[in-house]
C-alpha positions, 0 to 999 in steps of 0.5 A: 500500500502506498501512503504519505507519512506526513500528508499534512505537508500538502497544506503548504501547497498554496504558500507561493501564491499567498506570499505573492499576494502578501509581499510587494511586487518585485521591480523588474527594472524595465520601462513600461509604456502607459497608453491613455487612448487604449479604449479608442484603439480597441474600438478601431480594432474591434477587439479587446487588448490582451493582458501581458501576464505570464501564461499558465504554461510558463508557470507550469514547470515551477508549479511542478517543481513545488509539487514534487518538493511537497511530495518528497517532504510528505515522506512517501512510502510503500508499506507492506503487509504486517509481519509478526516479529517474535521476541525471545529471551529473558529480561536479565538484570545483573546486580554487582557489589562495588563495596569496599570489600570487593577491592580484596586481591584474593582472586587470580586472573591469567596467573596474576592476583587481582581484586574481586571486582576486576575478575567480575568485570572480566568474566561477567562482562563476557557473560553479558555480551554473550546473552544474545536475544536478552535484554540486559541491565546493570545495577551497582550497589554498595551502601545504596543501589543505583541503576547503571544501565536499564534493560536494553539489547545493547549488551556492549554498552552494558559491558562498557559501563560495568568495566567503568565501575569503580569500587566505592562509587556507591558507598563502602557498605553492602545493601543487598536488600536494596539491590534486590528491591531495585531489581524487582521494581525494574522487572515487575513490568516485564512479561512473566516467566522472563524476569531474572536477577543475577546478584553478585556479592562478596559479603553480608547485608550491612547497609540499606533500608530493606532486609534481604529476605523481605526483598526476596519475598517481594521478588517471589511474589512478582515472579523474579528469579534470583541467582546469587553468586557469592564471590571470594576465596576461602579463608585458607586461600586468602592470598597476601591478606591471609598471611596477615591473618585477614579472612575476607571470605568470612564476611560472606553470608552464604545462608542468606544468599541460599535462602534468597535463591530458594525463595525465588526459585533460583540457585546459589553459586559459590565462586572461589576462583576464575574457574568456578566463576566460568562454570557458573556463567556456563550454567546461567547460559543454559537458561532456556529463553522464554518466548515473549509476546510477538509484535507486528511490524509493517516493512516500509520502503522510502520513496522520497528520493524519486520526487526529490530527484525529479524536482532537482532534474527539472530545476536544472533544466529550468536553469539551463533554459534561462541561460540558453539565450545568453549562451547562444549570444556568447556563441554568436559573438565568438563566431563573429570574432573568429570570422573577423580574424579569418577575414 
C-alpha cells in the first residue's frame, strides 16, 4: 500500500501564491509604456487588448517543481503487509557489589592476583555480551543501589559501563536488600516467566533500608528469579591478606544468599576462583529463553528520493533554459570574432 507519512505537508501547497499576494511586487527594472487612448484603439480594432501576464504554461514547470518538493517532504512510502516479529529471551538484570570489600586481591586472573571486582568485570562482562536475544541491565550497589544501565539489547554498552565501575562509587557498605528491591521494581513490568536477577556479592547485608529476605519475598511474589553468586576465596586461600591473618571470605553470608535463591526459585553459586566463576556463567547460559509476546511490524520502503530527484532534474533544466539565450549570444559573438580574424 502506498501512503504519505506526513500528508499534512500538502497544506503548504498554496504558500507561493499567498506570499505573492502578501509581499510587494518585485521591480523588474524595465520601462513600461502607459497608453491613455487604449479604449479608442480597441474600438478601431474591434477587439479587446490582451493582458501581458505570464501564461499558465510558463508557470507550469515551477508549479511542478513545488509539487514534487511537497511530495518528497510528505515522506512517501510503500508499506507492506504486517509481519509478526517474535521476541525471545529473558529480561536479565545483573546486580554487582562495588563495596569496599570487593577491592580484596584474593582472586587470580591469567596467573596474576587481582581484586574481586576486576575478575567480575572480566568474566561477567563476557557473560553479558554473550546473552544474545536478552535484554540486559546493570545495577551497582554498595551502601545504596543505583541503576547503571536499564534493560536494553545493547549488551556492549552494558559491558562498557560495568568495566567503568569503580569500587566505592556507591558507598563502602553492602545493601543487598536494596539491590534486590531495585531489581524487582525494574522487572515487575516485564512479561512473566522472563524476569531474572543475577546478584553478585562478596559479603553480608550491612547497609540499606530493606532486609534481604523481605526483598526476596517481594521478588517471589512478582515472579523474579534470583541467582546469587557469592564471590571470594576461602579463608585458607586468602592470598597476601591471609598471611596477615585477614579472612575476607568470612564476611560472606552464604545462608542468606541460599535462602534468597530458594525463595525465588533460583540457585546459589559459590565462586572461589576464575574457574568456578566460568562454570557458573556456563550454567546461567543454559537458561532456556522464554518466548515473549510477538509484535507486528509493517516493512516500509522510502520513496522520497524519486520526487526529490525529479524536482532537482527539472530545476536544472529550468536553469539551463534561462541561460540558453545568453549562451547562444556568447556563441554568436565568438563566431563573429573568429570570422573577423579569418577575414
